[in-house]
Residue, then its C-alpha position, 0 to 999 in steps of 0.5 A: m578723306r574720311y572723318r571720325t568723331l574725336g572721342g566724345t567732343g563732337i569734333e570731326v577729324s580726318v582719319h589721317c592727321l598731319g604730324t609736324m615734327m619734321f618741320g623745322s631744324v630737325g627735318n625740313s628747315d625751309h619754312d616756305d616748303s613746309v607751309r606748301v606741304i601743310h597746304a597740300a595736306l589740307d587741300q586733300g582733305i586732312n583737317f587735323v594738324d598735330t604739333a608740339d611746343m618742343y618740336s624744333a624748340g618751337e619752330s614747328e609751331h611757328i611754321v604751322g601758324k604761318a600755314l594756318k593764316g586764313r584757314r584756321d577755322d577749317v583746321v582742328l589744331a592740336t599741340k602738346v606740352h611737357f618736355p623742357m623748353g630751355e635751361g633752368r628749373n621749372r621749364g617743363g613738366n606737368s605742373r600748373r605753373w608750367i602749363v599755364k605759362e607754356v600754353e601762352e607761348s604756344l598760342k603766340r607761336l601758332g598765331t591763334e586765340w585757341i587750341d582745339l586739343y592740348q595734350i600732355h606729352r608724357p606723364d610726370h611722376t613729380t606732379d599730382i594728376e589732380e594738379t594737371l587736370s585742374a590747370l587744364t580744366d581752367l584753360v578750357h573755362q578760359g576759352k584758351i583750349r577746347a579739349f585736352g588729352c594725354s600722350t603715351f600714358p600707360a593704361e593704369e595712369i589713364v584710368e587714374s586720371h579718369v577716377v581723379a577727374e570724377r572725384r574732383a569734378l574736373m574735366r577729363f582727358r578726351t584723347e590719348q596719343p600712343p605709338y602704334s604700328i605693326l612692329a609695336r602692338g603693345i597698346e592693344t593689350s590694355v591702352l586701347p581697351v581702356c580708351e574704348r572703355y572711357g570713350m576716348g579718341v585715339l590718335t596714333w603716332s609712328p605707323l612706319a616704326s621709325g622708318f623700318l616700315t618704309g622699305k628703306y631698310r631691308q635684310g641683307g642690305t646696308v645701313d648707313m650708320t653715319s647719317g640720319r636717325a641711324a647716326l643719332t641712335p645706332a642701337r635702333f638701326d644696327p643690323s648686327l643687333p638681334v632686335n634689329a635683325t628680327k625687325l628686318e626678318i619681319v619686314e621681308q614677310l611684310v613686303e611679300l604680304a604688301d606685294d600680294v595685296g597690291c600695295s607698297l609697304p608704307e601703304l600697308a603700314v599706315a592702313f594697319p592702325v586705321a583698321h582698329p576700332a579704337v583708333t580715331s586718327v593716324i598721324i603721318g609725319p612727312r618731311t617733303m611733298e613726295q613723302l606726303d604724296g606717297l603716304l596719302k596714295g594709300a589712304s583708300l586702302t582697305l585691309d580685309d580680314a585675310t590680310l589682317d590675319r596674316i599680319d597677326e601671324i607675322v606679329a602677334p596681337g599685343t606684341d612689341v617687336y621693339h620698344p617704340d622710340g620716345v616712349w615714356r617708361p615708368r620709374a618701376l622699370t628705370e630705377a632699380s631701387l624701386r624693385r629691390r628691398p634692402v639687402g637685409d630684407r631680401a631672404a625668405a628666412 
């Protein structure tokens, strides 16, 4: 396993990061088995583990805490805050009130005295970015976190955060965690160049594009719409929908390319984001030991220029074939009233 420096922090992390979203009730509910998977990843050179408070409502952090007992000093541990944790007001978001409270809960669940990388899971338009950066800066000074970053922020909000940090003499986001795969290349347009401009580390998620790049879903094949992710979000998997039909057409081309390279489709998919100069680490999220072994099997795969050129021909740089799962969307897109003047003021004359 190779290692890269995480932004300007001086912290060295493995090029594969172990994502733990699938450990707990939403994935592998067997704690002992999940711990074995984490230990196997560490034994094979991964030293970077990413989780979040909301993964299985805190259960994932509990499992990670169990796995890291006796090995904490050897692991760069990352977690996240933002999404609601329980019912009621002020139980989520990016306010100082919530961050200061929830970091203590994460520390307890993880069984640790410090978090190496504390990330803001999504933007929050109700909270001033200065408020968020101020709270995070204080947590660094208190020794509860070592560095902090953002996740799935648009480029303009990343830039704003750096401007505010400089003006207010606050510490800045050191990392960004965006979705990135062959099927979701939109961040190549602005997010990745902005991260390079500010010297930020980048740890990307969903290299297998919600399972479409595992080889499980093929053109002409059947999709079980009654179980798993397909049952939860049928619009993302129903092959009769044009966007999914397009994904399946691209998968066939990528399978052919993988055959020519001499690797599996998942190996090709995971190797793709590793090749981008802005990317520090790629999050892999296995649920089982078999999945971990399959993903790590291609860790040494190098994609040459000819292969990357062929990928560019199949999916053009900067193109999102689909909207990645769980991506935050700005209010300008989700609230029609922000795009429409009052009726009486819409005409030119």
